[in-house]
C-alpha positions, -999 to +999 in steps of 0.1 A: -222-124+098-217-120+058-205-081+067-180-095+090-163-117+061-164-089+037-147-068+064-119-097+068-118-106+027-114-064+023-086-059+050-069-094+050-033-079+040-038-050+068-050-078+091-022-104+081+006-074+085-005-067+120-001-105+127+030-107+114+042-076+133+031-088+164+049-122+158+080-106+149+077-083+180+073-116+205+100-132+188+122-104+193+117-099+228+118-133+237+154-141+220+171-110+233+177-099+270+181-067+265+146-062+252+127-083+273+139-061+302+129-032+285+096-044+274+091-055+314+100-017+324+075-004+303+048-024+310+056-020+345+051+017+341+020+017+323+001-012+343+019+010+377+000+042+364-032+028+360-024+007+392-017+041+412-050+062+397-073+029+407-053+028+440-056+064+453-095+064+449-095+032+470-071+046+497-092+071+501-119+051+518-096+033+542-077+068+552-093+061+592-079+029+592-046+035+583-045+066+604-050+040+634-021+020+624-001+047+626-011+055+658-006+020+671+028+021+655+037+053+670+023+043+705+048+011+705+076+028+693+070+057+720+067+029+747+099+013+735+114+046+738+100+052+773+117+018+786+150+025+777+170+034+809+182+070+811+218+057+817+219+049+782+217+086+767+240+098+795+267+076+795+264+066+754+273+085+724+267+075+688+277+100+660+252+090+630+277+106+609+306+077+617+281+047+625+255+037+599+234+005+598+238-020+566+201-019+562+181+014+553+143+014+550+122+034+526+088+037+528+065+031+499+028+029+487+005-001+476-011+006+447-020-029+433-021-062+455-030-098+447-040-125+468-062-147+454-041-164+431-014-190+434+012-165+424+006-132+438+024-098+429+024-065+448+031-030+431+047-002+447+042+033+437+085+039+440+111+029+416+143+035+406+144+071+412+136+067+447+169+038+454+146+012+450+167-018+437+160-058+429+158-082+458+148-057+484+130-065+516+094-054+520+077-056+554+049-035+575+050-026+611+029-061+612+057-084+596+071-092+562+053-091+529+077-099+504+105-092+479+115-069+452+119-086+416+115-060+389+120-024+393+109+007+370+115+040+372+088+051+394+075+017+401+086-016+418+071-052+418+071-071+448+070-113+447+045-117+477+050-140+503+015-156+489+037-175+456+045-207+446+081-191+440+085-174+473+111-194+494+122-169+525+149-181+554+131-180+587+135-195+622+116-202+654+124-169+681+132-193+710+157-212+695+181-208+663+163-239+646+156-227+610+136-236+582+122-222+546+093-199+543+069-208+519+030-211+507+011-240+495-017-220+475-046-225+498-047-202+529-035-164+524-035-156+561-016-190+565+018-199+550+043-230+556+078-235+570+093-265+560+129-282+565+124-276+603+144-302+621+125-328+644+144-317+673+135-282+676+108-274+704+081-268+685+049-255+702+012-241+692+016-199+697+053-198+691+064-165+673+082-171+634+107-144+624+128-142+596+165-155+606+191-133+590+206-158+568+204-139+537+210-106+522+175-096+518+160-097+558+179-087+587+168-112+616+142-106+642+115-096+618+081-109+629+061-132+607+035-146+622+024-174+651+025-212+651-011-227+647+000-264+640+026-288+624+035-324+613+064-343+605+073-358+573+070-392+561+107-400+573+099-382+606+130-360+599+115-327+594+086-307+605+064-289+581+050-259+600+014-240+599+021-201+601-007-175+604+006-141+594+008-110+613+001-094+582-032-093+565-022-097+532-056-088+517-053-057+531-022-035+531-014+001+525+020+011+532+051-008+535+088-002+541+113-014+515+144-028+534+178-021+511+207-036+521+239-010+511+266-036+515+246-063+493+268-056+460+302-059+476+292-092+494+278-108+463+306-096+445+333-114+470+310-147+475+317-151+436+350-145+432+356-183+430+326-195+411 
């Protein structure tokens, strides 16, 4: 113990300098938006590299399961294609150089996934150089995952739907009754749909999908099935428990949804602000 005190006394000037230097950097980052954004991007770059190395080892042990998922998805696509009438191909021709969808899908791999906290995040191995932008939706073949909130050059961070700040427009598949999808921080397999009017025909087993009322997710992406519901204190709105189609504790590959018209629409909506 005496040696520790002697060390601190001998190096007190250096220790004081490092503490003051660290404090000055912290205050600079907190008080300047530009410095703060650069710090966050740099932190994402460093942690992203670490996560990617660790995930490469972990992913090796799940290759068989990932391959099974891809096979199931390919099989589902083949079934859908086989049920399209031949007359559609005979009588209709769409020139892809003229018509392009509003939404573009880009693939990415999960290199870090949190699900045991109240505010959980996911890190992807794609970033600005791969044309990934903030406020893009993230999904798998089974359902939604979250929304990208931060991007560095090579990586991006996703606000998981298992996050207290997550709030996504969703609806009952059978009707046009909408609500807001949130998470109460308890079960990683169950999320909640709130503010659904009491007139909605809510039933256990019904499917919940994205509502398409935002610029992030198109309408119709699956979320989960209703497993329970109750009215609020005023008997005006339902709070609905939804069992997710996605296993949020085991996500390997995802699709990032980019709305190509997002910037134009946002600029138009902000004209009167």
